[in-house]
KEZA-755096 format. One record per atom (N, C-alpha, C): x, y, z; residue in one letter. Coordinates in steps of 0.2 Angstrom, whole numbers, plus 2048, in hexadecimal, padded with zeros to 3 digits. Layout:
<rs>
XYZA;...
</rs>
This chain:
<rs>
8047FA801M;8007FF801M;805807800M;80280B7FCT;8068117FCT;806816801T;80A818804A;80B81D809A;808824808A;80382780CR;80082C80AR;80683180DR;805837807R;80B83C808R;80984180DR;80D843810S;80E847815S;80A84F814S;806853819R;803858817R;80985E814R;80786280FG;80B86680CG;810863807G;80F85B807D;814858801D;80F8587FBD;80B85B7FAG;80685A7F5G;8058537F3G;8028527ECG;7FF84C7EBG;80184A7E4G;8018437E2L;8018417DDL;7FD83B7DBL;7F983C7D4H;7F58367D3H;7F58367CBH;7F28307C9W;7F282F7C2W;7EB8307BFW;7EB8347B9D;7E68367B6D;7E68327AFD;7E082D7B0E;7DF8277ACE;7DD82B7A5E;7D88317A4Q;7D883579EQ;7DC83879AQ;7E083C79ER;7E783F79BR;7ED83979AR;7EC83479EQ;7F382F79CQ;7F88347A0Q;7F98367A6R;7FE83A7AAR;7FD83A7B1R;80383B7B3W;80383C7BBW;8028437BCW;7FF8447C2I;7FC84B7C3I;7FE84C7CAI;8038517CAA;8048537D1A;80185B7D3A;7FF85B7D8S;7FB8617DCS;7FE8627E3S;7FE8697E5V;7FF86C7EBV;7FC8717EDV;7FA8727F2T;7F68777F5T;7FC87E7F8T;7FB8837F5V;8008887F6V;7FF88F7FAV;7F788F7FAG;7F58947FFG;7EE8947FDG;7EB89A801Y;7E489A800Y;7E08A17FEY;7DC8A27FAT;7D98A87F8T;7D68AC7FET;7D68B37FDP;7D38B6802P;7CC8B3805P;7C88B0800A;7C18AD801A;7C48A6804A;7C98A4806G;7CA89E80AG;7CB898804G;7CA8997FDK;7CB8937FAK;7D48927F9K;7D388B7F7R;7DB88A7F8R;7DD88B7F0R;7E488D7F1I;7E688C7EAI;7EA8887E9I;7EA8847E4V;7ED87E7E3V;7F287F7DBV;7F787D7DCK;7FD87D7D7K;7FC8757D3K;7FC8747CDK;7FD86E7CAK;80386E7C5K;8058687C4A;8098657BFA;80785F7BCA;80A85C7B7S;8098567B3S;80F8537B1S;81084D7AFG;8158497ADG;8138447A9G;8168417A6K;8158397A3K;8188347A6K;81C8357ABT;81E82F7B1T;81E8337B7T;81D82F7BCK;81D8317C3K;8228357C5K;8278327C4T;82E8377C6T;83083D7C2T;82C83F7BCE;82C8457B9E;82784A7BEE;8218467BFA;81C84B7C4A;81E84D7C9A;8228487CCK;8248497D3K;82A84F7D3K;82C84F7CDA;8338537CDA;82F85B7CCA;82B85A7C8K;8278617C9K;8238647CEK;82185F7D1L;81D8607D9L;8248637DEL;82A8607DDK;82F8627E2K;83086A7E0K;83086C7D9E;8328727D8E;82C8787DAE;8278767DAI;82187B7DBI;82287C7E2I;8228777E8I;8248777EDI;82987B7F0I;82F87A7EDR;83587E7EDR;8348857ECR;8328867E6D;82F88C7E5D;82A8917EAD;82688B7EBH;8218907F0H;8258917F8H;82888C7FAD;82E88E801D;8338947FED;8348957F9D;83989B7F8D;8378A07F7D;82F8A07F7G;82A8A77F6G;82B8A87EDG;82B8A47EAL;82C8A57E2L;8278A27E0L;8218A87DBA;81C8A37D9A;81E8A07D2A;81D89A7D0S;81E8967CAS;81B8987C5S;81689B7C4G;8118A07BEG;80E89B7BAG;80B89B7B6P;8068977B2P;80A8937AEP;80988D7ABA;80D8887A8A;80D88A7A1A;80888C79FH;805890798H;806896796H;80889A79BY;8078A2799Y;80D8A3795Y;80C8A8790T;8128A778AT;8148AF78AT;81A8AF786V;81D8B5785V;8178BB782V;8148B977CA;80F8BE77BA;8098C077FA;8088BC783E;8038BC789E;8078C378DE;80C8C178EA;80F8C5794A;8128CE790A;8128CE789V;8148D4787V;80D8D7785V;8078D3783T;8008D6783T;7FE8D9788T;7FF8D678FS;7FD8D8795S;8018DE798S;8078DF795W;80A8E5797W;8088E9792W;8078E978CL;8058EF787L;7FE8F2789L;7FA8ED78CT;7F38EF78ET;7F28F2795T;7F78F079AY;7F68F37A0Y;7FB8F67A3Y;8028F57A0G;8078F87A4G;80A8FF7A0G;80690179CL;809908799L;80490D79BL;80090D79FH;7FC9137A1H;7FF9197A4H;7FE9207A0G;8009257A1G;80692879CG;807923797R;80D924793R;80A92778DR;80D92B78AD;80C92F783D;80992B77DD;80492A77AP;800926777P;806924770P;80992976EN;80D928769N;81492376BN;815923772T;81A91D775T;817917774T;811917777V;80E911778V;80C90D771V;80A91276CA;80A90F765A;81190D762A;81590E764N;81C90E762N;81E906764N;81D90576CY;81E8FE76FY;81B8FB76CY;8138FB76AR;8108F7769R;8108F3760R;8138F975ET;8188F7757T;81C8F3757T;8218F375BL;8268F075CL;8258E975EL;8218E8763C;81F8E3767C;81C8DF761C;8178E075EE;8128DC75AE;8168DB752E;81C8E0752K;81F8DE74BK;8268DA74DK;8288DA753H;8308D5755H;82E8D175AH;82C8D3760V;82C8CF766V;8278C9764V;8218CB765I;81B8C5763I;81C8C075FI;81F8C1758P;8208BE752P;8258B9755P;82B8BB758D;8308B7757D;8308B375ED;82D8B7763L;82E8B376BL;8278B276DL;8228B576BG;81B8B576DG;8198AD76FG;81B8A876CA;8178A276DA;81A89E773A;82189F775R;82689C779R;82289F780R;822898785K;82089978CK;82389D790K;8208A2794L;8248A7797L;8298A379CL;82789E7A0R;82C89C7A5R;8308987A1R;83189679AE;837892797E;83B896793E;83889F793L;83E8A178FL;8448A2792L;8498A1790S;8518A1792S;8548A878FS;8598A8795A;85E8AE791A;8608AE78BA;8638A678AE;8668A5782E;8618A777EE;85A8A777ED;8568A877AD;8548AE778D;8558B377DV;8558BA77CV;85C8BD779V;8608B877BD;8678BA777D;8678BA76FD;8648B476ER;8648B0766R;85F8B7762R;85A8B8766W;8558BD763W;8578C3761W;85B8C6767L;85E8CD766L;8648CD761L;8688C8761I;86D8C875CI;86B8C7755I;8658C5753G;8628C474FG;85F8CB74BG;85C8CD750K;8598D474FK;85F8DA74CK;8638D9751A;86A8DD751A;86D8DD74AA;86C8D8744K;86E8D973DK;86A8DC73BK;8648DE73CV;8608E1738V;85D8E8738V;85E8E973EL;85B8EF743L;8608F4747L;85F8F9747S;8648FF74BS;8658FB751S;86A8FE755T;86B8FE75CT;864901760T;86390675ER;85E909762R;857905761R;85690375DT;8518FE75CT;8508F8760T;8568F475FV;8578EE763V;8578F076AV;85B8F476CR;85A8F7774R;8528F7776R;8508FA771L;8478FD772L;8438F5773L;8468F076FL;8418EB770L;8448E6776L;84A8E6777H;84B8E377DH;8498E7784H;8478ED784S;8448F1789S;83E8EF78AS;83A8EE783C;8328EC784C;8318E6787C;8368E0783L;8368DA787L;8368DA78EL;83D8DD791N;83E8DC797N;83A8DF79BN;8368E679BR;8318E879FR;82A8E479DR;82A8E0798A;8238DC799A;8248D579DA;82A8D279DV;82A8CF7A2V;82B8D07A9V;82F8D67ABK;82F8D97B0K;8268D97B4K;8228DC7AEF;81C8DD7B0F;8198D67B2F;81A8D17ADA;8178CA7B0A;81A8C87B6A;8218C87B7Q;8248C77BFQ;81F8CA7C3Q;81E8CF7C2A;81C8D37C9A;8158D17C9A;8118CD7C5R;80B8CA7C6R;80C8C37C6R;8118BF7C8D;8108B97CAD;8118B47C4D;8138B87BDK;8118B27B8K;8188AF7B6K;81D8B17B9V;8248AE7B9V;8298B07BEV;82E8AB7BFK;8318AC7C5K;8378B07C4K;83A8B17BFR;8408B77BFR;8408B97B7R;8458BE7B7N;8438C37AFN;84B8C07ACN;84A8BC7A7V;8508BB7A4V;8518BF7A0V;84E8C479DV;8508CA798V;8548CE79BV;8548CE7A0G;8598D37A4G;85F8D17A4G;8618CB7A3L;8688C77A4L;86C8C679CL;8688CB797S;8698CA790S;86D8D1791S;8738D278CE;8778D878AE;8728D9781E;8738E0781V;8718E377AV;8748E3775V;8758E0770P;87B8DF76CP;87B8E6767P;8808E8764E;87F8EF761E;87B8EC759E;8788F0757G;8748EF751G;8768F374CG;8738F3746K;8758F6740K;8778FE741K;87C90173EE;87D90873EE;87790B73CE;87591073FG;86E91373EG;870919739G;86A91C736R;86B923732R;86E928735R;874929732P;87892D736P;876934733P;875939737S;872941737S;877944733S;87494972FK;87994D72AK;87795472CK;87A957728S;87A95F729S;87A961723S;875967721L;87696B71AL;87D970719L;88096F714T;884975713T;88297C714T;886981712L;884986712L;87F98870BL;881986706D;87F9866FFD;878983700D;87797D702Q;871977704Q;86C97B708Q;86F98070EA;86B983711A;86798A70EA;86B98D70AV;869992707V;863990703V;86598C6FEA;8609886F9A;85A9866FDA;85A983702V;855981707V;84F987708V;85398C70BV;84F99270DV;84D997707V;84F996703Q;84C9996FBQ;8479966FAQ;8489906FAA;84398A6F7A;83C98B6FCA;83E98C703A;83898D708A;834992707A;837999704E;8359A0703E;82D99F700E;8299A2704G;8209A16FEG;81D99C701G;820997705T;81B991707T;81A99370FT;815990711R;81298F71AR;81898E71DR;81E98971AM;823987720M;82898B720M;82799171DY;82F99571CY;831997723Y;82D99B727A;82F99C72DA;831994732A;82E990731Y;83098A735Y;837988732Y;83998972CV;83F986729V;84598B72BV;84399172CV;84799872DV;848997733V;844995739L;845995740L;84A98E742L;84798973ES;84B982741S;85398373ES;853986738L;85B987736L;85F98D738L;85B99273BL;86099873EL;85F998745L;85C995749I;85D994750I;85D98D753I;85C98974FG;85E982751G;85897F755G;852981754A;84D97F75AA;84B977757A;84A97375CR;84796C759R;84196D757R;83E968752T;83996874ET;833968753T;833963758E;82E96275EE;82E969762E;83396D762E;832974765E;82D979763E;83097975CL;82C97E758L;82597D756L;823976756R;81C975755R;81897675DR;81A977761A;817979768A;818981768A;81C984765L;81D98C766L;81798F765L;81699476AV;81099776AV;81299E76AV;80D9A3766W;8109AA765W;8109AE76DW;80F9AC772E;8109AE779E;8169AF77AE;81A9AA778E;8229A9777E;8269AD774E;8239B076EV;8279B3768V;8269BC769V;82C9BD76AD;82D9C576AD;8309C8764D;82F9CB760L;8309CC759L;8339D3759L;8349D775FV;8359DD75FV;83C9DE766V;83A9D976AG;8409DC76FG;83F9E2773G;8449E3776A;8469EA77AA;84C9ED778A;84C9F0771P;8529F5770P;8559F8775P;8519FB778D;854A0177DD;8589FC783D;8579F6784K;8599F2789K;85E9EE786K;8609EF77FD;8659E977CD;8629E177BD;85B9E277BI;8579DB77BI;8569DC773I;8579D5770P;8569D4769P;8519D1769P;84C9D0763P;8479CB763P;8489C4766P;8449C1767W;8469BA76AW;83E9B676BW;8409AF76BI;83B9AA76DI;83E9A7772I;8379A3777A;83899F77DA;83799977AA;83D99477BV;83C98D77AV;83B98A781V;835989780W;833987789W;82E97F789W;82C97F783R;828979782R;82897677CR;82696F77DS;82696A776S;820967776S;821963770V;81A95E76FV;81B958773V;820957777R;82195177AR;81D950780R;81C94A781A;817949788A;81894E78EA;81395078EG;814955795G;81595C793G;81695D78DG;817963789G;81E96778BG;82396378ED;829966791D;82E96578AD;83496778BT;83A967787T;83D961787T;841960782K;845958784K;84895978BK;84C95E78DT;85095D794T;84E964796T;85096479DR;84F96C7A0R;85697179DR;85996E79AR;860972798R;85B976790R;85797378DS;854973786S;84F97A788S;84E97C78ER;84A98378FR;84D98878ER;84D98C788R;852992787R;84E996785R;85199C784S;84F9A2782S;8529A477BS;8519A6775L;8569A576EL;8549AC76BL;85A9B076BA;85B9B7766A;8589B4760A;8549B875DL;8539B7756L;8559BA74FL;85A9B774CP;85C9BA746P;8579BE741P;8599C373EK;8559C873AK;8509C5736K;8529BE733R;84F9BC72CR;8499B8731R;84C9B5737C;8479B273BC;8409B773DC;8439BC73EV;83C9C3741V;8389C473BV;83B9C5735E;8399C772FE;8349C072DE;8359BA72DA;8329B572BA;82C9B3730A;82C9B5735L;8299B473BL;8229BA739L;8259C0739E;8209C6738E;81B9C1732E;81E9C072CA;81B9BF726A;8169BA729A;8189B472DH;8159AE72EH;80E9B0731H;8109B5736R;8099B773BR;8059BB736R;8069BD731A;8029C272EA;7FE9BC72AA;8029B7727Q;7FE9B2725Q;7F89AD728Q;7FB9AE72EQ;7F69A9732Q;7F09AD735Q;7F29B4734Q;7EB9B8735Q;7E79B872FQ;7EA9B7729R;7E59B6723R;7E39AE724R;7E69AA727D;7E29A4727D;7DD9A472BD;7DE9A6731K;7D99A6736K;7D39AA734K;7D39B0732A;7CE9B272FA;7C99AE728A;7CE9AB724E;7CA9A871FE;7C79A1724E;7C999E728A;7C799872BA;7C1999730A;7C09A0732G;7BA9A2736G;7B999D73DG;7B299A73DK;7B1997743K;7B7991743K;7B898F73EK;7BC98873EK;7C2988742K;7C598F743W;7CB98F745W;7CB98E74DW;7D298A74DK;7D2987755K;7D998C758K;7D799075CD;7DC99475DD;7E1991764D;7E698E763H;7EB98D768H;7F2991768H;7F1997766D;7F599C765D;7FC999762D;7FC99475FL;80299075CL;805994757L;80A995756V;810998750V;80E99474BV;81098D74BF;80F98A744F;809985746F;803986743A;7FE982742A;7FC98173BA;7F597D73BS;7F297B735S;7EE981732S;7EA98072DL;7E798572AL;7E098772FL;7DF982734V;7D9984739V;7DC985740V;7E3985740G;7E6987747G;7E898174BG;7E697B748T;7E897574CT;7F097374DT;7F3970752P;7F796F751P;7FC96B74BP;80196C749L;805967743L;807962746L;80695B743D;80A956746D;811955742D;814950744A;81A94F740A;81A94D739A;81594A738H;814946730H;81394D72CH;80F95172EN;80D95972AN;81495C728N;81895D72EV;81E96172DV;82395D729V;824957729R;828953725R;82795471ER;81F95271CR;81E953715R;81F959711R;81D95F716A;81F965713A;827967712A;82B964717F;831966716F;834962711F;83395C710R;835959709R;83595B704R;82D95E703K;82B9626FCK;8329666FAK;83396C701I;838971700I;83E96E701I;840969702I;848965701I;8489646F8I;8419616F6K;84295F6F1K;8429656EBK;83F96B6ECD;83F9716E8D;8459736EAD;84A9746EFA;8509746EFA;8569716EAA;85296D6E8G;8579666E4G;85C9616E6G;8599616EDL;85C95B6F1L;8569556F2L;85B9506F3R;85694A6F3R;8519496FAR;84B9496FAA;84694B6FFA;847946704A;846941702Y;846939708Y;84D93A70BY;85193D709Y;85993D70CY;859942712Y;854946713W;85394B718W;84E94B71DW;84F94D723T;84A94D727T;84995572CT;84495672FP;84495D731P;84995E736P;84A95973AR;84E95B73FR;85695B73DR;85895A737E;85E95C735E;85F963733E;85B966733M;85B96E734M;86097073BM;85E96C73FR;86196F745R;86896C745R;86A966744H;871964742H;87696873DH;87196B738S;874970733S;876977737S;87197973BF;873980740F;87997E744F;87A979745V;88197874AV;885978746V;88697473FS;88B97673CS;88D97B739S;88897E736L;889984735L;88D98B739L;88A98A740L;88D98E744L;89498C747L;895986747S;89C982747S;8A0985742S;89E98573BD;8A2986736D;8A498D735D;89F99173AS;8A299973AS;8A599B740S;8A7995745G;8AC996748G;8A9999750G;8A2997751V;89F997757V;8A199275CV;8A3994761P;8A798F767P;8A2989768P;8A3984769L;8A097D76CL;89A97E772L;89D982777E;89A98377CE;89398877BE;89498C777E;88F992775E;88898E771E;88C98A76CI;887985767I;88398176CI;88797E773A;88397A777A;87C97E779A;87F98277CR;87998677FR;87498A77AR;87498B774L;87198D770L;86C98676EL;86E98276CV;86997B76CV;866978771V;86897A778G;86497777EG;868972781G;86F97077FH;87296B782H;87496C78AH;87596678ES;878968794S;87F968795S;88396578FG;88996778EG;88C966787G;891965785T;89496577ET;89495E77CT;89595A77FA;89595177EA;891951778A;889951779V;88594F772V;88795376EV;88895A76FT;887960768T;88E95E764T;89595A768E;899959764E;89A952761E;89794E765A;896947761A;89294675DA;88A94875CV;886947759V;88494D754V;884954756Y;88195B751Y;88895E74EY;88E95E753R;89296274ER;89695E749R;896960742K;89A95D73DK;8A196073CK;8A396673EQ;8A996873CQ;8AA96D744Q;8B296E746I;8B497074BI;8B9976749I;8B897D74AR;8BA981749R;8BC98674ER;8C298A74EP;8C398E753P;8BE992755P;8BF99675DV;8BA99975FV;8B89A275CV;8B29A375AL;8B29AA758L;8AB9AC75BL;8A69AE757L;8A09B375AL;89B9AE75BL;8959AF75DG;88F9AD760G;8899AC75CG;8859AA75EG;87D9A775AG;8799AB754G;8769B0757A;8719B3752A;8759B774DA;8799BB751G;87D9BE74BG;8809BB746G;8839B6748V;8869B2742V;8829B073DV;87C9AD73FM;8779AC73AM;8769B1735M;8749B7739D;8739BC735D;8799BD72FD;87E9BC730E;8859BD72BE;8849B8727E;8829B2729I;8849AC724I;87D9AD71FI;8779AF721F;8719AF71DF;86F9B571BF;8759BA71AT;8759C0716T;8719C0710T;86D9C570ER;86A9C6707R;86F9C8702R;
</rs>
């Protein structure tokens, strides 16, 4: 006669219908007093007993074993659904696209408790062959956070994704800057268009495109205070980023306006007043400097499309350039004219010179003059 197992050791029995040994053990009770039973099965009694011991050991160690059939796809979907509250909608959409295109198709069918660090390593290395380093890092981050989310909800014992290193991916598309001749051609091509002031400000004061899209007339002074030697200026204090803040605290800055910028903004404001009168009741007043024909904010696609038409009219390859590269061009043109690196970093809102030198600056020249005055000299008529 088989000896009865001790209390807390669980039970083993043969399931005739499933033709498997079933192991079960009570690991606790719900608030309502109902038993919480963990089960496992095996083709042999030895296999089932081993799984039973693992459940008991994990329970004694305070580790939740998690559901046996919970998959990576379920973990990722749960994180996307419940783990991103308060995030910017564009960020959520980006994460969802990455997960649905790369994570779920490649790893989704894998049981989460069986996912190994080697599985993640192989997957990341494969992705690094076809994607940029930044994208590979984002993929690793999405999977890592999804598994952490599942771990916090007792779906898996540990997060193996955190054990994997992110490999270097393909070299990303390098940023470029316009030469002086190209910059002049772009400004000339933009004249007469609704994007003229946008292009001039991007190129002559180095504002980020997301900062210009959030710029309001209240933060623009086209007169200044001549009696106090204060030139016309704009306050770059906000952007279209989540929360409306600039990229960094140092990015909040007030910038003197070159004469061409003042003239462009004066013409732009007059045109906007005509648009407002024509739109009538359809006009939505947000006090935006750069807005649609009915006053609503511009999105990145609107700006990119209009900008690439100007680039094409300037005789350059439209698909080869993006609006943010006017900021790179601003830095390069100042550097080429001898403005010191520290001054350029302040003008573009960097906390130090490292980013300016490594990413934006294309040429290094001796120290000479500073900001708006140099741009007036560069873009003299």
